[in-house]
MIPAMI-814553 format. One record per residue: y, x negated, z of N, C-alpha, C, CB in turn. Coordinates in steps of 0.2 Angstrom, whole numbers, plus 5000, padded with zeros to 4 digits. Glycine has a CB too. Example, Ala and Ser with C-alpha at 12.3 -4.5 7.8 and 13.67 -1.06 7.14 Angstrom:
BEGIN
497249345039497849385039498449345039497849435045;498949365035499549325036500049365039499749305029;
END
This chain:
BEGIN
545349624918545649574913545749614907545149494912;546449594904546649624897546349574892547449644897;546249594886546149554881546849534877545749584876;547249494879547949474877547949404873548449464884;548449394869548549334866548349274870549249334864;548649274876548549214881547849204881548749224889;547249254882546649224883546249244878546449244889;546449254871545949264867545749204864546149294862;545949144864545549084862545149064867545949024861;545249084874544849064879544149094877545149104887;543949154875543349184873543049124869543449254870;543349114863542949054859542749004862543349034852;543248974867543148914871542548924876543848894875;542648984879541948994883541348994880541849054886;541249024874540749034870540448974867540949074866;540948924866540748854863540448824870541348804860;540748824876540548794881539848804883540948814885;539748874884539048904887538448884881538948994888;538748884873538248864869538048804869538448884863;538648754870538348684871537848664877538848644872;538048694883537648694889536948714888538048734894;536848774885536248794884535848784877536448864885;536248754873535948724866535748774862535348674866;536148824862536048884857536548884852535948954860;536448934848537248944843537648984846537048994836;538348954845538948984848538949064845539648924846;538849074839538849144837538349194842538649134829;537949164844537549214848537949234854536949184850;538149184857538749204863539249244861539149134866;539549234856540049284853539949354852540149264849;539249354848538949424848538849444856538249424844;538649424861538449454867539249474869538049404872;539749424868540349454871540649504868540949404872;540449514861540649584858540249644860540649574850;539649634863539249684864539449714872538449654864;539649654876539949684883540549714883539949624888;541049684879541549724877541549794875541549694872;540949804869540849864868540649924873540349864863;540249894878540049924882540549944888539649894883;541049914889541549914895542049964890541849844898;542149954884542550014881542350094881542750004874;541650084880541350154880541450174887540550144878;541350134892541450174899542150194900541350114906;542750164897543350194897543550254892543750154896;543250254886543350304879542850354880543150274872;542150344883541750384884541050364881541950444882;540550394885539850354883539650374876539250364889;539850444874539550464867539950434861539550524867;540450404862540850374857540450304855541650364860;540650294848540250224845540850184845539850244835;540750154851541350094850541150024849541850094856;541449994844541049934842541649884842540649944835;541549824843542049754845541849704840542049724854;542349684836542249624833542749564835542349634825;542549504837542949454839543149404832542349404845;543649384831543849344826543649284828544549354823;543149244823542849174823543349124824542549154816;544049134822544549074821545149094827544849064814;545249154827545949164832545549194839546649224829;545049224839544849234846545049314847545249184852;545349354842545749424843545049474844546249444836;545049504848544449554848544849624846544049564856;544449644841544749714838544249764840544749714829;544449814844544149874845544149934840544449894851;543649964838543550014832542950084836543049964824;543350134833542950194834542550214827543450254836;541850214827541550224821541250304821540950174820;541250334817541050404815540550404809541750444814;540150444809539550444803539550514800538750414805;539450524794539450584791538750604791539850584785;538550664794537950694793537950764791537550684800;537350784789537150854787537450914793536350854786;537650964791537751004796537351034801537851054793;536751034799536151044804535950994809535451054799;536150934806535950874811536550854816535750814808;537150894816537750874819537450884826538350924817;537550824830537250844838537950804842536350804841;538150734840538550704844539350714841538150614846;539750754842540350774840540850694841540650844846;540650664845541250604847540950554841541350564856;540250544839540150504835539950514828539750464838;539850584826539650614820540150674817538950644821;540250674811540450734809540250754802541150724810;540350814799540050844794540550824789539950934795;540150844781540550824776541250854776540250854770;541250924777541850954777542350924781541751034779;542250894788542650884792542850814791542250894797;542450764787542550694784543150704780541950654781;543350764776543650764769544350744771543550844766;544550754777545250734779545350664780545450774784;544850624781544850554782544550504776544450544787;544150544773543850504767543950544761543050484768;544150504754544150544748543550574746544350504743;543050544746542350594743541750574747542150574735;541650604754541250584759540650604757541550614765;539950564759539350584758538950564764539050564753;538350594766538050594770537850514771537650634770;537950494777537850414778538450374778537350394773;539050394775539650364775539950354782540250404771;540350314783540650294790541350294789540350224793;541650314794542450314795542550274802542850404795;543050214802543250174807543950184808543050104805;544150174813544850174817544950134822545050244818;545550114821545550054828545850094834546049984827;545550064839545750094845546050054850545250124848;546450064853546850004860546349964863547350044867;546449914863545949864868545949894874546249774869;545549884878545349894885545449844891544649914884;545749874895545749824901545249834905546349824907;544849764908544349764911544249764917543949724909;544149814922544249814929543649774932544349884932;543649774938543249724941542549734939543149724949;542349804941541649834939541449824931541549914940;541849834928541749834920541749744919542549884914;542149704922541949634920541449604922542449594921;541149634928540549614930540049634926540349644936;540049694924539549724920539549674913539749794918;540049664909540249614904539949554906540949604903;539949524911539749464911538849464913540149424917;538649514915537949514916537549524909537849574921;537949564904537649574897537749504894538049624893;538249464895538349394892537749354894539049364894;537749354901537149314904536449344902537249324911;536449394901535749414899535549394891535649494900;536049404887535949384880535849304879536549414876;536349274884536149194884535449184885536449164891;535149214890534549194892534049214887534449214899;534149264883533649284878533749224872533849364875;534249214870534449164866534149104867535049164867;534149084874533949014876533049024876534348994883;532849074878532049084877531949084869531849164880;532249114865532049114859532149044857532449154855;532549004858532648934855532048894858533548904858;531848894864531248864868530748884864531248884876;530648954862529948964858529848934852529849044857;530548944848530448924841530448844841531048954836;530648814846530548734847529748714849531048714853;529548744851528748734853528248774850528748744861;528448814847527948854844527448824839528248904841;527848774835527448734830527148664834527948704822;527148664840526848604844526248624847527348574850;525948684846525348694849524848664845525148774849;524348634848523848584845523948504845523648594839;524648494849524748414849524848404857525548384845;524948334857524948304864525748294865524448234866;525948314872526748304875526648264881527248384876;527248244882527248204889527748254892527548114889;527648244899527848294903528148254911527348354903;528348284915528648254921528348314926529548234920;527848284932527748334936528348344941527148314940;528348424943528948434947528548454953529548494945;528048484954527748504960527048534959528148554962;526648534964525948554964525948634968525448494968;525648684965525548754969524948774968526048804966;524548774973523848794975523348764969523848874974;523448694968523048644964523248654957522148664965;523848714954524048704949524648654948524148764948;524748614943525348574942525848604937525248504939;526448614941527048634936527448564933527748684941;527548564928527748514925528448524920527248484921;528848484920529548504916529448464910530148474920;529648514905529548494898530248474895529248554894;530348424890530948404888531248464883530948324884;531748494886532148554883531748614882532348524875;531248624886530848694887530748724893530248694884;531148684898530948724905530148694907530948814906;529748734911529348734914528748754910529448754919;528148714912527548744909527048734915527248714900;526348764916525848744921525248724918525848794925;524948664922524348644919523848674924524348564919;523548724923523148754928522448714932522948814925;522348734937521748694940521248674936521448714945;521048734933520348724928520548694921519948814927;521148664921521248634914521348554917521848664909;521348534923521448474925520648424926521948484932;520748364924520148334925519848314932520048294922;519248334934519048314939519448334944518848254939;519648294950520048294955520548254954519748284960;520848244949521448214948522148244951521548204941;522548194955523048224959523648194956522948204965;524248224957524948204954525448204959525148254948;525948174959526448174963527048194960526548114967;527648234963528148244958528548174957528748294962;528748184950529048134946528548094942529348094948;527948094942527348064938527348094931526548084941;527348044927527248054919526548084918527347984915;526548134914525848154913525748174906525848214917;525248174902524948194895524548244896524648134892;524848294892524348374891524348384884524648444896;523848424882523848444876524048524877523148424871;524348534870524748614871524248664867525648614867;523948704871523348734868523648794865522748744875;524148834867524448884865525148894866524048944867;525648924863526248944865526349024863526748894862;526549064867526649134867527349154869526249164870;527549204865528249234866528049284872528749284859;528449294877528249344883528949354885527749304889;529049414888529649454891529949394895529349514896;529549354899529949304905530149254901529449284911;529949234895530149174892529449154889530449124899;529549104885528949064881528449044887529248974877;527849064886527249034890526948974886526749094891;526848924889526648864885526048834889527348814885;525448844887524748824890524648764888524248874889;524448724895524348654894523548644897524948614897;523348584894522548564896522548494895521948594890;522048464899521748404899520948404898521948384906;520848464898520048464898519748494891519748504906;520248514886520048534880519848474876520448584878;519348494872518948434867519548404863518448474862;519948444861520548434855520948374859521148534853;521048384865521448324869521148264867521448334878;520548254868520248194866520248174860519748184868;520248224855520348214848520948184847520248274844;521448204849522148204848522348134849522548244852;522048114857521948044860521847994855521448054865;521247994852520947964846521447944841520348004844;521648004839522148004832522747954835522548084830;523047964841523547924841523247844842524047944847;522647834845522447764845522247734840522147754850;521947774835521547744828522047764822520847774827;522247714819522747724814522347754808523247654812;521747744808521347764801521247844802520547734801;521147864808521147944809521747964808521047964816;522347944810522947984809523047974801523547944813;522947924797522847914790522547964786522647854789;521947994790521448024785520947994782521848054780;520847934784520347894781519647904786520547824780;519747914792519247944796519348004798519147924802;518848054798518948114801518548134807518748164797;518748164811518348184818518048244816518748194825;517448254816517048314813516948364819516248294810;516848354825516648384831516748334837515948414830;516948384843516948344850516548394854517748324854;516248354859515948394865516248354872515048374865;516348384877516548364882516248384889517248374882;516148344894515948374900516448324904515048354901;517248374905517848334907517748294913518448384909;517948224912518048184918517248154920518248224924;516748164915516148134915515848104909515648174918;515848134904515448114899515748154892514748114900;515748134886515848154881515648134874516348144881;515548164869515248134863515748164857514548154861;515948124852516348124847516048114841516748084849;515948154835515748134829516148124824515348184827;516048064821516648044816516448024810516847984818;516748034804516448004797517047974793516148074792;516847924790517547874786517247904780517547774785;517947904775517847914767518147854764518247974764;518047794767518047734764517447684766518747684766;517047684761516447654762516447584765516047644757;517047554765517147484768517347484775517747444764;517347554778517647564786517047594789518447614788;516947554796516447584799516747634804516147534802;516547694804517047734808516947724815516947794806;516347724817516147704824516447634827515347704824;516547584823516847524824517647534825516747474819;517747574820518647574821518847624827519047614813;518347664829518547704834518447664841518047764834;518047614841517947574847518547514848517247534847;518747494840519247444841518947374843519747474846;519447324843519247254845519147244852519847204844;518547234853518247224861518447284865518647164865;518447344862518347414864519147434867517647414871;519647404864520347414865520447474864520747364862;520247514858520547574857520147624861520547594849;519447624862519147684865519247664872518347684864;519447614875519647604882520247634884519747534884;520747634880521347674879521247744881521547664873;520847764877520647844878520247854884520247874873;519847804887519447814892519847814898518847774893;520347774899520847764903521247834904521247704902;521447854899521947924900521347984902522247954891;520747974901520348024903520048014910519848044898;520247974914520047964921519347934920520148024925;519147884915518647854915517947884913518647844920;518047934909517647984905517247944901517948034902;516547934901516147894896516147934890515447864898;516147884884516247924877515847894872516847924874;515347934870514847914865515147924857514147944867;515247884854515547894846514947884842516047834844;514847944838514247954835514447954827513848014837;514147924823514247954816513947994813514147914811;514448044809514248114807513948114801514748164806;513348144800512948164795512748234792512448134797;512848234785512748304783511948334784512848304775;511648284784510848304786510948314793510348244783;510648384796510848404802510348364806510648484803;509748354805509048334809509348244810508248354802;509648224806509948144805510448144811510348124796;510848194811511448204814511248214822511848264811;510848254823510648264829510248204833510348324828;509848164829509548104831510148054833509148064826;510648054829511248014832511648044838511747994828;511548104839511948144844511448134852511948234841;510948124851510548114857510448054860509948124856;510848004856510747944859511047934865510847894854;510847894870510447834868509647834868510547774872;509347914869508647934868508447914861508548004869;507947894861507547884854507047954854506847804854;507147974847506748024845506148014841507248064843;505648054842505048044837504948094831504348054843;505248154832505248204826505748254828504548244827;505848274823506448344823506248384818507248324821;506248464821506048514817506648564817505348554819;506948574811507548614810507448684807508048584806;507648734811507348804809508148834806506948854816;508348824799509048844798509248914800509248834790;508748964799508949024799509049054807508449064796;508749024812508849034818509348994821508249034822;509548944817510048884821509748854827510748904823;509048834827508748814831508348744830508348854832;508348694834508148634832507648614837508648584831;507048594835506548554840506548484839505848584841;506648444846506648394844506048364850507348364844;505548304847505148294850505148204852504548314846;505048194859505248134861504648094866505948144864;504648034865504048004869504248024876503947924868;503648014880503648044887504148004891502948034889;504147934891504747894895505447904892504547814894;505447934886506347954884506448034886506447954874;506048064888506248144890506848144896505448184894;506748104900507448104905508048084903507348064910;507948034898508647994895508848054890508347924891;508348104886508648134881508948194884508148144875;508748214889508948274893509648254897508248304898;509548194899510148174904510248214911510748174899;510748184915510648204921510848274921511048174925;510648324925510848394924510748424918511548414927;510448384912510548424906511048394904510448484907;511548364904512048334902512048304894512148294907;511548264893511548244887511448284881511148204887;510848334882510548374878511248434877509748404881;511448464882512048504883512548484877512348494891;512748424878513348394875513148384867513448314878;512448364865512248364859512248434857511548334859;512048484860512048544857512648584855511748594859;513248554859513948574859514148544852514348554866;514048484852514248444845513848464839514048374845;513248484838512948514832512948584831512348484833;513148624837513248694837512548714835513748724833;512048694839511348714838510948724844510948664834;510548774845510148774851509548714850509948844852;509448684855508948624856508448644860509348554859;507848624858507248624862506948554863506648664860;506948514869506748454869506048454872507248404872;505548434869504848424872504548354871504348484868;504048334875503748264874503148274869503448234881;502948214867502448214861501748264863502148134859;501548244870500948284871501148354873500548254878;501748374875501848454875501748474867502648464878;502148454863502148474857501448474853502548434853;501048424854500348434853499748494856500048364855;500048494862499748564866499848624862500048574873;500648624861500948684857500548694851501748674855;500548644847500348654839499648674840500448574834;499248644844498548664845498348734847498248624849;498848744851498748824853498948864848499048854858;499448854844499648894837499148894832500148874835;498748844832498148824827497548874828497948744829;497548864835496848904837497048984837496548884847;497749004839497949074837497749104829498849084839;498149064826498049094818497449094815498549054813;496949044819496249034816495949104818495748964818;496149104825495749174827495949234823495849194835;496749244821496849294818496649314810497549304818;496349254808495949254801495449274802495949194797;495049244806494449264807494349334809494149214812;494749364813494549434815494849484810494849454823;495449464806495549514801495349504795496049534800;495249454792494849434785494049434786495149364781;493749434791492949424792492849354789492549484789;493149304791492949224790492649194795493549184790;492349154793491849104798492549044800491049044793;492449004806492948974809493248914803492548954816;492748884800492948834796493448854791492348814792;493148914787493648934782494348954784493348974778;494448984791494949004793495448944795494849044799;495048894798495448824799495848804793494948774800;495348804788495648794781496348814779495248804777;496348884779497048914778497548894783496948994778;497448894789497848864794498148794792497648864800;497748754791497948684789498348684782497248634787;498148734777498648744772499348764772498548784769;499448784780500048814781500248884781500548784776;499748924780499849004780499849014788499149054775;500149064789500349084797500249154798501149054799;500249194792500149274795499849294787500949334800;499649354789499149394785499549404778498949474788;500249414779500649434774500749374768501349454777;500749324771500749264767500149254762500749214771;499549274766498849274762498949324756498049294766;499149384758499049444754499549454747499149514758;500149424749500649414743500849354740501049444745;500649304742500749244739500349234732500649184744;500749194728500549164722499849144723500949114719;499349174719498549154718498449074719498249174712;498949044714498748974713498948944720499248934707;499248964724499248924731498548934734499748964735;498248984734497548984738496948934732497249094740;497148934727496648894723496648824724496848904716;497248804728497248724730496848704735497748694732;496548764739496148744744495348744742496248794750;495148684745494448654743493948704743494148584748;493548734738492948774739493348844737492548774746;493948864735494148934733494348924726494748974736;493948974723494048984715494449054716493348994711;494449074709494849144708494649194711494949164701;493949214710493649264714493749264721492849264713;493549204724493749204731494449204733493449144733;494849204731495549204732495749284730495949144728;495549304725495549374724495249424730495149394717;494649404732494349444737494849424744493449404738;495049364746495449354752496149394751495549274754;496449404746496949434746496849514746497349414740;496349534743496249604743496049624751495649624738;495649584753495549604762496149594765495049544766;496549554765497149554769497749604768497549484767;497549634761498149694759497749754763498149714749;497149764761496749814765496949824772496049814766;496849764776497049754782497749784784496949694784;498249754780498949764781499149854780499449724776;498849874775498749934773498549994778498349934767;497949964781497750014786498150014792497049994789;498349954794498849934800499449984798499149854801;499749984793500450014792500250084792500750004784;499650114789499550174790499450214797499050184786;499150174802498950174808499550194812498650124809;500050144811500650144813501150194812500950084811;501050224805501550274804501250344808501650284795;500550334808500250404812500450414818499550414812;500550344821500750354829501650374829500550254833;501850334825502550354825502750424823503050314822;502350474820502450534818502250564824502050554811;501650544827501550574834502050574839500950534837;502350514839503050504844503650544842503350424845;503650574836504250614834504650584828504650634839;504450544825504850514821504950544815504750444820;505650554812505550584807505550554799506050634808;505650594794505450554786506150524785505250614779;506650544788507250504787507350424790507750544790;506950434796506950364798506250324794506850374806;505750364793505250314791505350304785504550344790;505750334780505850324773506450274772506050384769;506750254778507350204777507050134775507750204785;507550114770507350034767507449984773507850004760;506949944774507049884777506749884784507749874777;506349944786506049954792505349964791506450014796;504849924793504249924791503949984796503849844792;503350004794503050064798502950044806502350074795;502749974808502749954815503449954818502449884815;503949944815504649954817504850004818505149944813;504650054814504750124816504450154821504650164811;503850134823503350154829503650124834502550124828;503950064834504350044841504950064842504449974841;505250094836505950124838505650194841506550134830;505250234839505050294841504950304847504650324838;504550234849504350234858504950224861503850154860;505450194858506150184862506650254862506550124858;506350304858506750374858507150374852507250394865;507050324847507650334840507150354836508050254837;507150424834506750464830507050474823506550524833;507650474822508050504817508550444813508350554819;508650444808509250404805509850404808509350424797;510150474810510650484815510550434822510750554817;509950444824509850404831509850324830509150424834;509650304825509550234822510350214821509050234813;510750254818511450234816511950224821511650284813;511750254827512150254833512150194837511850314838;511450164836511250104839511650044838510550084837;511749984843512149924844511649884841512449904851;511949834837511549774834511149744840512049724830;511549724845511149694851510449734854511649664856;510649804853510049854856509549834852510249924855;509549814845509049794840508649734840509249804834;509249694840509049614840508949584847509649554836;509249604851509149584858509849544859508449524858;510049524866510649474867510549454874511249514866;511249434875511249404883511949444885511349304883;511849474892512449504895512449464901512449584897;513049464905513249434911513249484918513949404911;512849474922512749514928512849484934512049554928;513249494938513449464944513449394944513049484950;513749374938513949294936513449254934514149264942;512849294931512249264929512049294923511749264934;511749254918511649284911510949314912511749224906;510949374908510249404909510149424901510249474914;509449424900509249434894509149504893508649394892;509449534887509249604884508749594878510049644882;508149634880507749624875507949684870506949634877;507849674864507949714858507349754857508149674851;507449804853506749844851506549814845506949914850;506849774841506549754835506449674836506949764828;506649654842506649584842505949554842507049564849;505349584844504749564841504649534834504249614843;505049584830504749574823505349524820504649654819;505749484824506149424821506749444818505849374817;506849514820507549534817508149494820507649614818;508749474815509149434818509649474819509249384813;510249454824510849504825511149514818511349464829;511249474814511549494807511149534803511649424803;510549534804510049594799510149644803509149574800;510049644810510249714813510849744811510149714821;511449714810512149744809512049774802512649694808;511649734798511749754791511249814791511449694785;510649824794510249884794510649944797509549864798;511049944802511449994805512050014801511649974811;512349974798512949984794512650014787513349904792;512050004784511750034778511650114780511049994777;511350114786511150184789511750234789510850184796;512350204791512950234792513150254786513550194795;513250204782513350214774513050284771513050154770;512350284773511950324769512150394771511150304771;512250394779512450464782513150484780512350464790;513550434777514150464776514650454781514150524774;514450404785514950394792515350344790514550374799;515150304785515650254783515750234776515450194785;516450244772516450234766516450174764516850254763;515850164758515550094757516250054753514850114752;516650084751517250044747517750024753517750094742;517950064758518150034764517849974767518150074768;517149974767516849924771516749864767516249954773;516649874760516649814756517349784755516449844749;517949824756518649794756518749744764519149854755;518349764768518449744776518049674775518149814784;517449684772516949624771517449564767516149644767;517649594762518049544759518649504762518149574753;518949554765519549524769519349474774519949574773;518649494778518449464783518249374779517749514787;517949384774517649324771518349274768517249344764;518849314766519449274764519749244771519949324761;519849284776520049244782519649184785520049304787;518949194785518549144786518649074782517849174786;518749094775518849044771519449004772518849054765;520049044773520649014776520648964783521249074777;520148994787520048954794519848894792519448984800;519248884786518948834786519448774783518248844782;519748804777520348754773520848734779520848804766;520948764785521448744788521048694794521848824792;
END
């Protein structure tokens, strides 16, 4: 095929036709044609030549040019596409390294093989442009609901056709229960993610994601769409039960009532889409214990004890409410835990009473044995909220004087006994640690008590270098999965209630002290992480 005046316009007409069919920019098709013609010309004139083709966007005329670049003498490798400054002087007035010289060459005739090769290049470029268009069209639709048409089912996975974006797959584990679809059925899905990959944009769909239910409520409840009501959190057991926490920023609008709708019309529309999934709509509250009481509905709660540092919460319920609070197979408490982001321990009033009595007796015996007190006086200390010797030894003396029968002399004596006992325990622990081989670098490290150093030495951690190589979970404990089951890993410092964050800080401080980590770089990383966290919260 020769590029003649008779078929020059056909190039542009073909480009426009392909662009319309694939819904892409005609310029991209023309560029693909230019590249394919340049490749064919190289096969005619020589692969080492830098042959370029430009097609006039108005006339369709294809102009073939040979390009040569000026390079340093020592860099000259390709004589067909490069030349030195001295060689370039016969073509350019004042040549410099990097300058180019273009000369037009005769158009080539495309033989059968060259034409086929050009066609393949054009098709490849068109496919790439089509994939880019699909990705650009759908990349901003992540986090939204789309309507699709079911094409077929493959091994439990549903292949759906998206308008203007080809196919996507709703995987078996992203379907609700055992829902089944036939080809041609309409289906609503949540777009979890859109990724650009070699084989084209990959669109990940879901019907089990908590965000799917949140988006459905946004579609059914105008107040949520307008921002008057906000969905704070969602927890789902797909196809069975869900909990959603909402808050209203308008005092005159009840968030729960607005989501339920007249005679339940709004919530029923969502329930129908979710295959009959029962939904508990819960008013969100900044006070976490109050929020948890709401989240455990319909169970009644007697008492809530919240430990902010451990992010744990204890809930006490009447005996007859225990099964309701836990739910079938733990469903109710599990969803409440997901909704609040807290670990929840549920116990009956009788269980809580027995536990508190056991703790009371243990602490009473501790004070009797260590401070040489009679049972009555030790019980007074426990009743006033003292739980360990450190609290007695280092608390402000005024807090001891509020106890009946305790004057300043008695308070001073109590604190002296407590401090003496603690000092003796620390001294004994340090002696045992040294016997185990603990070095001064570890013993003198801030943040580690003598008892902690002893525990580390027993575990083979005897120097600051040993300590700096520890992982945070080795110190604070954690969970691992073995053969599909979660297994508890006990931390060396777990008995001393060292949290994972505290363990991370201790290890990093040791690494900085040893010079393994630059403190300025660490501070910059922490600042960047804090900024990223703030951006996520704002988003």
